[in-house]
mmCIF file of the protein (N, C-alpha, C, O) and its ligand, coordinates in Angstrom:
data_MODEL
# 
_entry.id   MODEL 
# 
loop_
_entity.id 
_entity.type 
_entity.pdbx_number_of_molecules 
1 polymer     1 
2 non-polymer 1 
# 
_entity_poly.entity_id                      1 
_entity_poly.type                           'polypeptide(L)' 
_entity_poly.nstd_linkage                   no 
_entity_poly.nstd_monomer                   no 
_entity_poly.pdbx_seq_one_letter_code       MAINIRWHSAHKLSAEPTVEEKIEWHRVHEKNCDCTPFPKKLKDEAASRGISLK 
_entity_poly.pdbx_seq_one_letter_code_can   MAINIRWHSAHKLSAEPTVEEKIEWHRVHEKNCDCTPFPKKLKDEAASRGISLK 
_entity_poly.pdbx_strand_id                 A 
# 
loop_
_entity_poly_seq.entity_id 
_entity_poly_seq.num 
_entity_poly_seq.mon_id 
_entity_poly_seq.hetero 
1 1  MET n 
1 2  ALA n 
1 3  ILE n 
1 4  ASN n 
1 5  ILE n 
1 6  ARG n 
1 7  TRP n 
1 8  HIS n 
1 9  SER n 
1 10 ALA n 
1 11 HIS n 
1 12 LYS n 
1 13 LEU n 
1 14 SER n 
1 15 ALA n 
1 16 GLU n 
1 17 PRO n 
1 18 THR n 
1 19 VAL n 
1 20 GLU n 
1 21 GLU n 
1 22 LYS n 
1 23 ILE n 
1 24 GLU n 
1 25 TRP n 
1 26 HIS n 
1 27 ARG n 
1 28 VAL n 
1 29 HIS n 
1 30 GLU n 
1 31 LYS n 
1 32 ASN n 
1 33 CYS n 
1 34 ASP n 
1 35 CYS n 
1 36 THR n 
1 37 PRO n 
1 38 PHE n 
1 39 PRO n 
1 40 LYS n 
1 41 LYS n 
1 42 LEU n 
1 43 LYS n 
1 44 ASP n 
1 45 GLU n 
1 46 ALA n 
1 47 ALA n 
1 48 SER n 
1 49 ARG n 
1 50 GLY n 
1 51 ILE n 
1 52 SER n 
1 53 LEU n 
1 54 LYS n 
# 
loop_
_struct_asym.id 
_struct_asym.entity_id 
A 1 
B 2 
# 
loop_
_chem_comp.id 
_chem_comp.type 
_chem_comp.mon_nstd_flag 
ALA 'L-peptide linking' y 
ARG 'L-peptide linking' y 
ASN 'L-peptide linking' y 
ASP 'L-peptide linking' y 
CYS 'L-peptide linking' y 
GLU 'L-peptide linking' y 
GLY 'peptide linking'   y 
HIS 'L-peptide linking' y 
ILE 'L-peptide linking' y 
LEU 'L-peptide linking' y 
LYS 'L-peptide linking' y 
MET 'L-peptide linking' y 
PHE 'L-peptide linking' y 
PRO 'L-peptide linking' y 
SER 'L-peptide linking' y 
THR 'L-peptide linking' y 
TRP 'L-peptide linking' y 
VAL 'L-peptide linking' y 
ZN  non-polymer         . 
# 
_pdbx_entity_nonpoly.entity_id   2 
_pdbx_entity_nonpoly.name        ? 
_pdbx_entity_nonpoly.comp_id     ZN 
# 
_pdbx_nonpoly_scheme.asym_id         B 
_pdbx_nonpoly_scheme.entity_id       2 
_pdbx_nonpoly_scheme.mon_id          ZN 
_pdbx_nonpoly_scheme.ndb_seq_num     1 
_pdbx_nonpoly_scheme.pdb_seq_num     101 
_pdbx_nonpoly_scheme.auth_seq_num    101 
_pdbx_nonpoly_scheme.pdb_mon_id      ZN 
_pdbx_nonpoly_scheme.auth_mon_id     ZN 
_pdbx_nonpoly_scheme.pdb_strand_id   A 
_pdbx_nonpoly_scheme.pdb_ins_code    . 
# 
loop_
_atom_site.group_PDB 
_atom_site.id 
_atom_site.type_symbol 
_atom_site.label_atom_id 
_atom_site.label_alt_id 
_atom_site.label_comp_id 
_atom_site.label_asym_id 
_atom_site.label_entity_id 
_atom_site.label_seq_id 
_atom_site.pdbx_PDB_ins_code 
_atom_site.Cartn_x 
_atom_site.Cartn_y 
_atom_site.Cartn_z 
_atom_site.occupancy 
_atom_site.B_iso_or_equiv 
_atom_site.pdbx_formal_charge 
_atom_site.auth_seq_id 
_atom_site.auth_comp_id 
_atom_site.auth_asym_id 
_atom_site.auth_atom_id 
_atom_site.pdbx_PDB_model_num 
ATOM   1   N  N  . MET A 1 1  ? 29.715 5.385   5.592   1.00 0.00 ? 1   MET A N  1 
ATOM   2   C  CA . MET A 1 1  ? 30.201 5.026   4.252   1.00 0.00 ? 1   MET A CA 1 
ATOM   3   C  C  . MET A 1 1  ? 30.718 6.269   3.536   1.00 0.00 ? 1   MET A C  1 
ATOM   4   O  O  . MET A 1 1  ? 29.936 7.140   3.155   1.00 0.00 ? 1   MET A O  1 
ATOM   5   N  N  . ALA A 1 2  ? 31.993 6.350   3.359   1.00 0.00 ? 2   ALA A N  1 
ATOM   6   C  CA . ALA A 1 2  ? 32.580 7.509   2.687   1.00 0.00 ? 2   ALA A CA 1 
ATOM   7   C  C  . ALA A 1 2  ? 32.596 7.302   1.175   1.00 0.00 ? 2   ALA A C  1 
ATOM   8   O  O  . ALA A 1 2  ? 32.907 6.220   0.678   1.00 0.00 ? 2   ALA A O  1 
ATOM   9   N  N  . ILE A 1 3  ? 32.261 8.340   0.481   1.00 0.00 ? 3   ILE A N  1 
ATOM   10  C  CA . ILE A 1 3  ? 32.308 8.274   -0.982  1.00 0.00 ? 3   ILE A CA 1 
ATOM   11  C  C  . ILE A 1 3  ? 33.546 9.016   -1.461  1.00 0.00 ? 3   ILE A C  1 
ATOM   12  O  O  . ILE A 1 3  ? 33.780 10.170  -1.100  1.00 0.00 ? 3   ILE A O  1 
ATOM   13  N  N  . ASN A 1 4  ? 34.326 8.338   -2.274  1.00 0.00 ? 4   ASN A N  1 
ATOM   14  C  CA . ASN A 1 4  ? 35.506 8.950   -2.870  1.00 0.00 ? 4   ASN A CA 1 
ATOM   15  C  C  . ASN A 1 4  ? 35.046 9.637   -4.161  1.00 0.00 ? 4   ASN A C  1 
ATOM   16  O  O  . ASN A 1 4  ? 35.075 9.054   -5.245  1.00 0.00 ? 4   ASN A O  1 
ATOM   17  N  N  . ILE A 1 5  ? 34.624 10.889  -4.007  1.00 0.00 ? 5   ILE A N  1 
ATOM   18  C  CA . ILE A 1 5  ? 34.026 11.595  -5.138  1.00 0.00 ? 5   ILE A CA 1 
ATOM   19  C  C  . ILE A 1 5  ? 35.022 11.762  -6.284  1.00 0.00 ? 5   ILE A C  1 
ATOM   20  O  O  . ILE A 1 5  ? 34.655 11.661  -7.455  1.00 0.00 ? 5   ILE A O  1 
ATOM   21  N  N  . ARG A 1 6  ? 36.274 12.015  -5.941  1.00 0.00 ? 6   ARG A N  1 
ATOM   22  C  CA . ARG A 1 6  ? 37.273 12.180  -7.007  1.00 0.00 ? 6   ARG A CA 1 
ATOM   23  C  C  . ARG A 1 6  ? 37.408 10.907  -7.826  1.00 0.00 ? 6   ARG A C  1 
ATOM   24  O  O  . ARG A 1 6  ? 37.487 10.951  -9.054  1.00 0.00 ? 6   ARG A O  1 
ATOM   25  N  N  . TRP A 1 7  ? 37.435 9.774   -7.136  1.00 0.00 ? 7   TRP A N  1 
ATOM   26  C  CA . TRP A 1 7  ? 37.565 8.510   -7.862  1.00 0.00 ? 7   TRP A CA 1 
ATOM   27  C  C  . TRP A 1 7  ? 36.328 8.286   -8.742  1.00 0.00 ? 7   TRP A C  1 
ATOM   28  O  O  . TRP A 1 7  ? 36.447 7.915   -9.909  1.00 0.00 ? 7   TRP A O  1 
ATOM   29  N  N  . HIS A 1 8  ? 35.156 8.513   -8.174  1.00 0.00 ? 8   HIS A N  1 
ATOM   30  C  CA . HIS A 1 8  ? 33.921 8.287   -8.930  1.00 0.00 ? 8   HIS A CA 1 
ATOM   31  C  C  . HIS A 1 8  ? 33.849 9.165   -10.169 1.00 0.00 ? 8   HIS A C  1 
ATOM   32  O  O  . HIS A 1 8  ? 33.458 8.701   -11.240 1.00 0.00 ? 8   HIS A O  1 
ATOM   33  N  N  . SER A 1 9  ? 34.224 10.427  -10.027 1.00 0.00 ? 9   SER A N  1 
ATOM   34  C  CA . SER A 1 9  ? 34.108 11.313  -11.186 1.00 0.00 ? 9   SER A CA 1 
ATOM   35  C  C  . SER A 1 9  ? 35.090 10.914  -12.282 1.00 0.00 ? 9   SER A C  1 
ATOM   36  O  O  . SER A 1 9  ? 34.890 11.248  -13.450 1.00 0.00 ? 9   SER A O  1 
ATOM   37  N  N  . ALA A 1 10 ? 36.147 10.200  -11.909 1.00 0.00 ? 10  ALA A N  1 
ATOM   38  C  CA . ALA A 1 10 ? 37.134 9.758   -12.900 1.00 0.00 ? 10  ALA A CA 1 
ATOM   39  C  C  . ALA A 1 10 ? 36.826 8.361   -13.429 1.00 0.00 ? 10  ALA A C  1 
ATOM   40  O  O  . ALA A 1 10 ? 37.435 7.920   -14.404 1.00 0.00 ? 10  ALA A O  1 
ATOM   41  N  N  . HIS A 1 11 ? 35.881 7.657   -12.792 1.00 0.00 ? 11  HIS A N  1 
ATOM   42  C  CA . HIS A 1 11 ? 35.573 6.278   -13.186 1.00 0.00 ? 11  HIS A CA 1 
ATOM   43  C  C  . HIS A 1 11 ? 34.081 6.089   -13.346 1.00 0.00 ? 11  HIS A C  1 
ATOM   44  O  O  . HIS A 1 11 ? 33.425 5.471   -12.509 1.00 0.00 ? 11  HIS A O  1 
ATOM   45  N  N  . LYS A 1 12 ? 33.556 6.628   -14.428 1.00 0.00 ? 12  LYS A N  1 
ATOM   46  C  CA . LYS A 1 12 ? 32.131 6.468   -14.695 1.00 0.00 ? 12  LYS A CA 1 
ATOM   47  C  C  . LYS A 1 12 ? 31.904 5.172   -15.470 1.00 0.00 ? 12  LYS A C  1 
ATOM   48  O  O  . LYS A 1 12 ? 32.640 4.835   -16.398 1.00 0.00 ? 12  LYS A O  1 
ATOM   49  N  N  . LEU A 1 13 ? 30.861 4.462   -15.054 1.00 0.00 ? 13  LEU A N  1 
ATOM   50  C  CA . LEU A 1 13 ? 30.456 3.282   -15.820 1.00 0.00 ? 13  LEU A CA 1 
ATOM   51  C  C  . LEU A 1 13 ? 29.563 3.758   -16.960 1.00 0.00 ? 13  LEU A C  1 
ATOM   52  O  O  . LEU A 1 13 ? 28.839 4.743   -16.822 1.00 0.00 ? 13  LEU A O  1 
ATOM   53  N  N  . SER A 1 14 ? 29.619 3.053   -18.084 1.00 0.00 ? 14  SER A N  1 
ATOM   54  C  CA . SER A 1 14 ? 28.721 3.402   -19.173 1.00 0.00 ? 14  SER A CA 1 
ATOM   55  C  C  . SER A 1 14 ? 27.278 3.104   -18.764 1.00 0.00 ? 14  SER A C  1 
ATOM   56  O  O  . SER A 1 14 ? 27.040 2.411   -17.775 1.00 0.00 ? 14  SER A O  1 
ATOM   57  N  N  . ALA A 1 15 ? 26.336 3.619   -19.513 1.00 0.00 ? 15  ALA A N  1 
ATOM   58  C  CA . ALA A 1 15 ? 24.926 3.476   -19.153 1.00 0.00 ? 15  ALA A CA 1 
ATOM   59  C  C  . ALA A 1 15 ? 24.500 2.009   -19.109 1.00 0.00 ? 15  ALA A C  1 
ATOM   60  O  O  . ALA A 1 15 ? 23.710 1.602   -18.257 1.00 0.00 ? 15  ALA A O  1 
ATOM   61  N  N  . GLU A 1 16 ? 25.037 1.229   -20.036 1.00 0.00 ? 16  GLU A N  1 
ATOM   62  C  CA . GLU A 1 16 ? 24.694 -0.195  -20.047 1.00 0.00 ? 16  GLU A CA 1 
ATOM   63  C  C  . GLU A 1 16 ? 25.960 -1.027  -20.077 1.00 0.00 ? 16  GLU A C  1 
ATOM   64  O  O  . GLU A 1 16 ? 26.331 -1.580  -21.112 1.00 0.00 ? 16  GLU A O  1 
ATOM   65  N  N  . PRO A 1 17 ? 26.623 -1.112  -18.926 1.00 0.00 ? 17  PRO A N  1 
ATOM   66  C  CA . PRO A 1 17 ? 27.891 -1.848  -18.886 1.00 0.00 ? 17  PRO A CA 1 
ATOM   67  C  C  . PRO A 1 17 ? 27.669 -3.348  -19.021 1.00 0.00 ? 17  PRO A C  1 
ATOM   68  O  O  . PRO A 1 17 ? 26.635 -3.878  -18.615 1.00 0.00 ? 17  PRO A O  1 
ATOM   69  N  N  . THR A 1 18 ? 28.656 -4.016  -19.597 1.00 0.00 ? 18  THR A N  1 
ATOM   70  C  CA . THR A 1 18 ? 28.609 -5.478  -19.631 1.00 0.00 ? 18  THR A CA 1 
ATOM   71  C  C  . THR A 1 18 ? 28.930 -5.994  -18.230 1.00 0.00 ? 18  THR A C  1 
ATOM   72  O  O  . THR A 1 18 ? 29.404 -5.246  -17.375 1.00 0.00 ? 18  THR A O  1 
ATOM   73  N  N  . VAL A 1 19 ? 28.670 -7.269  -18.010 1.00 0.00 ? 19  VAL A N  1 
ATOM   74  C  CA . VAL A 1 19 ? 28.975 -7.867  -16.708 1.00 0.00 ? 19  VAL A CA 1 
ATOM   75  C  C  . VAL A 1 19 ? 30.475 -7.732  -16.428 1.00 0.00 ? 19  VAL A C  1 
ATOM   76  O  O  . VAL A 1 19 ? 30.882 -7.432  -15.306 1.00 0.00 ? 19  VAL A O  1 
ATOM   77  N  N  . GLU A 1 20 ? 31.290 -7.958  -17.465 1.00 0.00 ? 20  GLU A N  1 
ATOM   78  C  CA . GLU A 1 20 ? 32.749 -7.855  -17.281 1.00 0.00 ? 20  GLU A CA 1 
ATOM   79  C  C  . GLU A 1 20 ? 33.145 -6.444  -16.875 1.00 0.00 ? 20  GLU A C  1 
ATOM   80  O  O  . GLU A 1 20 ? 34.019 -6.260  -16.027 1.00 0.00 ? 20  GLU A O  1 
ATOM   81  N  N  . GLU A 1 21 ? 32.500 -5.440  -17.484 1.00 0.00 ? 21  GLU A N  1 
ATOM   82  C  CA . GLU A 1 21 ? 32.810 -4.052  -17.129 1.00 0.00 ? 21  GLU A CA 1 
ATOM   83  C  C  . GLU A 1 21 ? 32.421 -3.762  -15.681 1.00 0.00 ? 21  GLU A C  1 
ATOM   84  O  O  . GLU A 1 21 ? 33.141 -3.078  -14.954 1.00 0.00 ? 21  GLU A O  1 
ATOM   85  N  N  . LYS A 1 22 ? 31.275 -4.292  -15.283 1.00 0.00 ? 22  LYS A N  1 
ATOM   86  C  CA . LYS A 1 22 ? 30.823 -4.068  -13.905 1.00 0.00 ? 22  LYS A CA 1 
ATOM   87  C  C  . LYS A 1 22 ? 31.767 -4.738  -12.910 1.00 0.00 ? 22  LYS A C  1 
ATOM   88  O  O  . LYS A 1 22 ? 32.105 -4.166  -11.874 1.00 0.00 ? 22  LYS A O  1 
ATOM   89  N  N  . ILE A 1 23 ? 32.187 -5.960  -13.244 1.00 0.00 ? 23  ILE A N  1 
ATOM   90  C  CA . ILE A 1 23 ? 33.113 -6.663  -12.349 1.00 0.00 ? 23  ILE A CA 1 
ATOM   91  C  C  . ILE A 1 23 ? 34.403 -5.872  -12.212 1.00 0.00 ? 23  ILE A C  1 
ATOM   92  O  O  . ILE A 1 23 ? 34.901 -5.673  -11.104 1.00 0.00 ? 23  ILE A O  1 
ATOM   93  N  N  . GLU A 1 24 ? 34.945 -5.420  -13.345 1.00 0.00 ? 24  GLU A N  1 
ATOM   94  C  CA . GLU A 1 24 ? 36.199 -4.674  -13.316 1.00 0.00 ? 24  GLU A CA 1 
ATOM   95  C  C  . GLU A 1 24 ? 36.028 -3.365  -12.548 1.00 0.00 ? 24  GLU A C  1 
ATOM   96  O  O  . GLU A 1 24 ? 36.903 -2.967  -11.779 1.00 0.00 ? 24  GLU A O  1 
ATOM   97  N  N  . TRP A 1 25 ? 34.892 -2.701  -12.765 1.00 0.00 ? 25  TRP A N  1 
ATOM   98  C  CA . TRP A 1 25 ? 34.631 -1.431  -12.065 1.00 0.00 ? 25  TRP A CA 1 
ATOM   99  C  C  . TRP A 1 25 ? 34.601 -1.670  -10.556 1.00 0.00 ? 25  TRP A C  1 
ATOM   100 O  O  . TRP A 1 25 ? 35.241 -0.944  -9.795  1.00 0.00 ? 25  TRP A O  1 
ATOM   101 N  N  . HIS A 1 26 ? 33.859 -2.685  -10.130 1.00 0.00 ? 26  HIS A N  1 
ATOM   102 C  CA . HIS A 1 26 ? 33.755 -2.946  -8.687  1.00 0.00 ? 26  HIS A CA 1 
ATOM   103 C  C  . HIS A 1 26 ? 35.079 -3.411  -8.105  1.00 0.00 ? 26  HIS A C  1 
ATOM   104 O  O  . HIS A 1 26 ? 35.397 -3.103  -6.956  1.00 0.00 ? 26  HIS A O  1 
ATOM   105 N  N  . ARG A 1 27 ? 35.861 -4.157  -8.899  1.00 0.00 ? 27  ARG A N  1 
ATOM   106 C  CA . ARG A 1 27 ? 37.151 -4.637  -8.415  1.00 0.00 ? 27  ARG A CA 1 
ATOM   107 C  C  . ARG A 1 27 ? 38.039 -3.430  -8.071  1.00 0.00 ? 27  ARG A C  1 
ATOM   108 O  O  . ARG A 1 27 ? 38.664 -3.395  -7.011  1.00 0.00 ? 27  ARG A O  1 
ATOM   109 N  N  . VAL A 1 28 ? 38.088 -2.452  -8.969  1.00 0.00 ? 28  VAL A N  1 
ATOM   110 C  CA . VAL A 1 28 ? 38.912 -1.265  -8.732  1.00 0.00 ? 28  VAL A CA 1 
ATOM   111 C  C  . VAL A 1 28 ? 38.243 -0.371  -7.683  1.00 0.00 ? 28  VAL A C  1 
ATOM   112 O  O  . VAL A 1 28 ? 38.905 0.215   -6.826  1.00 0.00 ? 28  VAL A O  1 
ATOM   113 N  N  . HIS A 1 29 ? 36.926 -0.285  -7.776  1.00 0.00 ? 29  HIS A N  1 
ATOM   114 C  CA . HIS A 1 29 ? 36.177 0.556   -6.845  1.00 0.00 ? 29  HIS A CA 1 
ATOM   115 C  C  . HIS A 1 29 ? 36.433 0.161   -5.398  1.00 0.00 ? 29  HIS A C  1 
ATOM   116 O  O  . HIS A 1 29 ? 36.664 1.003   -4.530  1.00 0.00 ? 29  HIS A O  1 
ATOM   117 N  N  . GLU A 1 30 ? 36.384 -1.147  -5.166  1.00 0.00 ? 30  GLU A N  1 
ATOM   118 C  CA . GLU A 1 30 ? 36.544 -1.670  -3.804  1.00 0.00 ? 30  GLU A CA 1 
ATOM   119 C  C  . GLU A 1 30 ? 37.859 -1.203  -3.168  1.00 0.00 ? 30  GLU A C  1 
ATOM   120 O  O  . GLU A 1 30 ? 37.937 -1.014  -1.954  1.00 0.00 ? 30  GLU A O  1 
ATOM   121 N  N  . LYS A 1 31 ? 38.882 -1.020  -3.996  1.00 0.00 ? 31  LYS A N  1 
ATOM   122 C  CA . LYS A 1 31 ? 40.195 -0.609  -3.476  1.00 0.00 ? 31  LYS A CA 1 
ATOM   123 C  C  . LYS A 1 31 ? 40.263 0.897   -3.238  1.00 0.00 ? 31  LYS A C  1 
ATOM   124 O  O  . LYS A 1 31 ? 41.158 1.377   -2.543  1.00 0.00 ? 31  LYS A O  1 
ATOM   125 N  N  . ASN A 1 32 ? 39.318 1.643   -3.814  1.00 0.00 ? 32  ASN A N  1 
ATOM   126 C  CA . ASN A 1 32 ? 39.422 3.102   -3.776  1.00 0.00 ? 32  ASN A CA 1 
ATOM   127 C  C  . ASN A 1 32 ? 38.305 3.801   -3.027  1.00 0.00 ? 32  ASN A C  1 
ATOM   128 O  O  . ASN A 1 32 ? 38.404 4.988   -2.717  1.00 0.00 ? 32  ASN A O  1 
ATOM   129 N  N  . CYS A 1 33 ? 37.247 3.069   -2.738  1.00 0.00 ? 33  CYS A N  1 
ATOM   130 C  CA . CYS A 1 33 ? 36.064 3.707   -2.176  1.00 0.00 ? 33  CYS A CA 1 
ATOM   131 C  C  . CYS A 1 33 ? 35.245 2.648   -1.455  1.00 0.00 ? 33  CYS A C  1 
ATOM   132 O  O  . CYS A 1 33 ? 35.282 1.475   -1.828  1.00 0.00 ? 33  CYS A O  1 
ATOM   133 N  N  . ASP A 1 34 ? 34.504 3.050   -0.426  1.00 0.00 ? 34  ASP A N  1 
ATOM   134 C  CA . ASP A 1 34 ? 33.682 2.051   0.264   1.00 0.00 ? 34  ASP A CA 1 
ATOM   135 C  C  . ASP A 1 34 ? 32.214 2.464   0.352   1.00 0.00 ? 34  ASP A C  1 
ATOM   136 O  O  . ASP A 1 34 ? 31.523 2.125   1.312   1.00 0.00 ? 34  ASP A O  1 
ATOM   137 N  N  . CYS A 1 35 ? 31.745 3.200   -0.659  1.00 0.00 ? 35  CYS A N  1 
ATOM   138 C  CA . CYS A 1 35 ? 30.350 3.636   -0.630  1.00 0.00 ? 35  CYS A CA 1 
ATOM   139 C  C  . CYS A 1 35 ? 29.391 2.481   -0.885  1.00 0.00 ? 35  CYS A C  1 
ATOM   140 O  O  . CYS A 1 35 ? 28.262 2.488   -0.392  1.00 0.00 ? 35  CYS A O  1 
ATOM   141 N  N  . THR A 1 36 ? 29.835 1.486   -1.653  1.00 0.00 ? 36  THR A N  1 
ATOM   142 C  CA . THR A 1 36 ? 28.986 0.359   -2.004  1.00 0.00 ? 36  THR A CA 1 
ATOM   143 C  C  . THR A 1 36 ? 29.802 -0.916  -1.907  1.00 0.00 ? 36  THR A C  1 
ATOM   144 O  O  . THR A 1 36 ? 30.891 -0.989  -2.477  1.00 0.00 ? 36  THR A O  1 
ATOM   145 N  N  . PRO A 1 37 ? 29.309 -1.916  -1.206  1.00 0.00 ? 37  PRO A N  1 
ATOM   146 C  CA . PRO A 1 37 ? 30.055 -3.170  -1.162  1.00 0.00 ? 37  PRO A CA 1 
ATOM   147 C  C  . PRO A 1 37 ? 30.002 -3.881  -2.510  1.00 0.00 ? 37  PRO A C  1 
ATOM   148 O  O  . PRO A 1 37 ? 29.095 -3.652  -3.310  1.00 0.00 ? 37  PRO A O  1 
ATOM   149 N  N  . PHE A 1 38 ? 30.977 -4.738  -2.748  1.00 0.00 ? 38  PHE A N  1 
ATOM   150 C  CA . PHE A 1 38 ? 30.990 -5.529  -3.984  1.00 0.00 ? 38  PHE A CA 1 
ATOM   151 C  C  . PHE A 1 38 ? 29.764 -6.433  -3.970  1.00 0.00 ? 38  PHE A C  1 
ATOM   152 O  O  . PHE A 1 38 ? 29.626 -7.254  -3.063  1.00 0.00 ? 38  PHE A O  1 
ATOM   153 N  N  . PRO A 1 39 ? 28.870 -6.307  -4.948  1.00 0.00 ? 39  PRO A N  1 
ATOM   154 C  CA . PRO A 1 39 ? 27.641 -7.118  -4.919  1.00 0.00 ? 39  PRO A CA 1 
ATOM   155 C  C  . PRO A 1 39 ? 27.955 -8.614  -4.990  1.00 0.00 ? 39  PRO A C  1 
ATOM   156 O  O  . PRO A 1 39 ? 28.764 -9.060  -5.804  1.00 0.00 ? 39  PRO A O  1 
ATOM   157 N  N  . LYS A 1 40 ? 27.298 -9.368  -4.120  1.00 0.00 ? 40  LYS A N  1 
ATOM   158 C  CA . LYS A 1 40 ? 27.563 -10.802 -4.080  1.00 0.00 ? 40  LYS A CA 1 
ATOM   159 C  C  . LYS A 1 40 ? 27.268 -11.446 -5.431  1.00 0.00 ? 40  LYS A C  1 
ATOM   160 O  O  . LYS A 1 40 ? 27.982 -12.348 -5.868  1.00 0.00 ? 40  LYS A O  1 
ATOM   161 N  N  . LYS A 1 41 ? 26.205 -10.971 -6.089  1.00 0.00 ? 41  LYS A N  1 
ATOM   162 C  CA . LYS A 1 41 ? 25.839 -11.527 -7.388  1.00 0.00 ? 41  LYS A CA 1 
ATOM   163 C  C  . LYS A 1 41 ? 26.989 -11.387 -8.393  1.00 0.00 ? 41  LYS A C  1 
ATOM   164 O  O  . LYS A 1 41 ? 27.277 -12.296 -9.172  1.00 0.00 ? 41  LYS A O  1 
ATOM   165 N  N  . LEU A 1 42 ? 27.636 -10.213 -8.348  1.00 0.00 ? 42  LEU A N  1 
ATOM   166 C  CA . LEU A 1 42 ? 28.751 -9.982  -9.269  1.00 0.00 ? 42  LEU A CA 1 
ATOM   167 C  C  . LEU A 1 42 ? 29.958 -10.843 -8.910  1.00 0.00 ? 42  LEU A C  1 
ATOM   168 O  O  . LEU A 1 42 ? 30.698 -11.289 -9.787  1.00 0.00 ? 42  LEU A O  1 
ATOM   169 N  N  . LYS A 1 43 ? 30.150 -11.074 -7.605  1.00 0.00 ? 43  LYS A N  1 
ATOM   170 C  CA . LYS A 1 43 ? 31.243 -11.965 -7.205  1.00 0.00 ? 43  LYS A CA 1 
ATOM   171 C  C  . LYS A 1 43 ? 31.010 -13.357 -7.766  1.00 0.00 ? 43  LYS A C  1 
ATOM   172 O  O  . LYS A 1 43 ? 31.934 -14.019 -8.239  1.00 0.00 ? 43  LYS A O  1 
ATOM   173 N  N  . ASP A 1 44 ? 29.750 -13.789 -7.702  1.00 0.00 ? 44  ASP A N  1 
ATOM   174 C  CA . ASP A 1 44 ? 29.415 -15.100 -8.256  1.00 0.00 ? 44  ASP A CA 1 
ATOM   175 C  C  . ASP A 1 44 ? 29.649 -15.113 -9.761  1.00 0.00 ? 44  ASP A C  1 
ATOM   176 O  O  . ASP A 1 44 ? 30.160 -16.091 -10.306 1.00 0.00 ? 44  ASP A O  1 
ATOM   177 N  N  . GLU A 1 45 ? 29.273 -14.022 -10.434 1.00 0.00 ? 45  GLU A N  1 
ATOM   178 C  CA . GLU A 1 45 ? 29.489 -13.922 -11.889 1.00 0.00 ? 45  GLU A CA 1 
ATOM   179 C  C  . GLU A 1 45 ? 30.978 -14.006 -12.206 1.00 0.00 ? 45  GLU A C  1 
ATOM   180 O  O  . GLU A 1 45 ? 31.391 -14.694 -13.140 1.00 0.00 ? 45  GLU A O  1 
ATOM   181 N  N  . ALA A 1 46 ? 31.775 -13.295 -11.413 1.00 0.00 ? 46  ALA A N  1 
ATOM   182 C  CA . ALA A 1 46 ? 33.224 -13.315 -11.632 1.00 0.00 ? 46  ALA A CA 1 
ATOM   183 C  C  . ALA A 1 46 ? 33.763 -14.730 -11.448 1.00 0.00 ? 46  ALA A C  1 
ATOM   184 O  O  . ALA A 1 46 ? 34.563 -15.212 -12.249 1.00 0.00 ? 46  ALA A O  1 
ATOM   185 N  N  . ALA A 1 47 ? 33.314 -15.386 -10.383 1.00 0.00 ? 47  ALA A N  1 
ATOM   186 C  CA . ALA A 1 47 ? 33.788 -16.741 -10.107 1.00 0.00 ? 47  ALA A CA 1 
ATOM   187 C  C  . ALA A 1 47 ? 33.403 -17.690 -11.239 1.00 0.00 ? 47  ALA A C  1 
ATOM   188 O  O  . ALA A 1 47 ? 34.197 -18.539 -11.643 1.00 0.00 ? 47  ALA A O  1 
ATOM   189 N  N  . SER A 1 48 ? 32.176 -17.540 -11.748 1.00 0.00 ? 48  SER A N  1 
ATOM   190 C  CA . SER A 1 48 ? 31.730 -18.457 -12.802 1.00 0.00 ? 48  SER A CA 1 
ATOM   191 C  C  . SER A 1 48 ? 32.453 -18.191 -14.112 1.00 0.00 ? 48  SER A C  1 
ATOM   192 O  O  . SER A 1 48 ? 32.487 -19.054 -14.990 1.00 0.00 ? 48  SER A O  1 
ATOM   193 N  N  . ARG A 1 49 ? 33.036 -16.991 -14.250 1.00 0.00 ? 49  ARG A N  1 
ATOM   194 C  CA . ARG A 1 49 ? 33.812 -16.675 -15.458 1.00 0.00 ? 49  ARG A CA 1 
ATOM   195 C  C  . ARG A 1 49 ? 35.304 -16.895 -15.251 1.00 0.00 ? 49  ARG A C  1 
ATOM   196 O  O  . ARG A 1 49 ? 36.103 -16.682 -16.162 1.00 0.00 ? 49  ARG A O  1 
ATOM   197 N  N  . GLY A 1 50 ? 35.669 -17.318 -14.062 1.00 0.00 ? 50  GLY A N  1 
ATOM   198 C  CA . GLY A 1 50 ? 37.078 -17.535 -13.775 1.00 0.00 ? 50  GLY A CA 1 
ATOM   199 C  C  . GLY A 1 50 ? 37.872 -16.250 -13.657 1.00 0.00 ? 50  GLY A C  1 
ATOM   200 O  O  . GLY A 1 50 ? 39.084 -16.242 -13.870 1.00 0.00 ? 50  GLY A O  1 
ATOM   201 N  N  . ILE A 1 51 ? 37.188 -15.153 -13.315 1.00 0.00 ? 51  ILE A N  1 
ATOM   202 C  CA . ILE A 1 51 ? 37.864 -13.867 -13.181 1.00 0.00 ? 51  ILE A CA 1 
ATOM   203 C  C  . ILE A 1 51 ? 38.357 -13.705 -11.741 1.00 0.00 ? 51  ILE A C  1 
ATOM   204 O  O  . ILE A 1 51 ? 37.581 -13.822 -10.792 1.00 0.00 ? 51  ILE A O  1 
ATOM   205 N  N  . SER A 1 52 ? 39.634 -13.440 -11.595 1.00 0.00 ? 52  SER A N  1 
ATOM   206 C  CA . SER A 1 52 ? 40.194 -13.230 -10.263 1.00 0.00 ? 52  SER A CA 1 
ATOM   207 C  C  . SER A 1 52 ? 39.893 -11.829 -9.787  1.00 0.00 ? 52  SER A C  1 
ATOM   208 O  O  . SER A 1 52 ? 40.041 -10.867 -10.541 1.00 0.00 ? 52  SER A O  1 
ATOM   209 N  N  . LEU A 1 53 ? 39.471 -11.707 -8.545  1.00 0.00 ? 53  LEU A N  1 
ATOM   210 C  CA . LEU A 1 53 ? 39.156 -10.388 -7.997  1.00 0.00 ? 53  LEU A CA 1 
ATOM   211 C  C  . LEU A 1 53 ? 40.292 -9.837  -7.172  1.00 0.00 ? 53  LEU A C  1 
ATOM   212 O  O  . LEU A 1 53 ? 40.151 -8.788  -6.543  1.00 0.00 ? 53  LEU A O  1 
ATOM   213 N  N  . LYS A 1 54 ? 41.413 -10.522 -7.165  1.00 0.00 ? 54  LYS A N  1 
ATOM   214 C  CA . LYS A 1 54 ? 42.550 -10.040 -6.383  1.00 0.00 ? 54  LYS A CA 1 
ATOM   215 C  C  . LYS A 1 54 ? 43.244 -8.863  -7.059  1.00 0.00 ? 54  LYS A C  1 
ATOM   216 O  O  . LYS A 1 54 ? 44.223 -8.337  -6.530  1.00 0.00 ? 54  LYS A O  1 
HETATM 217 ZN ZN . ZN  B 2 .  ? 32.120 4.440   -4.314  1.00 0.00 2 101 ZN  A ZN 1 
# 
């Protein structure tokens, strides 16, 4: 699992992100880094909110 340190240092999540912020962070993260898979729970949250992950 490679960590894209440059991307991470430029994309910090706030200490207490909202669910929407986490979804958006992981959506962009997934395209730039593969250190952590998109959590299934968050995918479900996105789906229940009608948020497209494409
Ligand atoms: Zn990462």
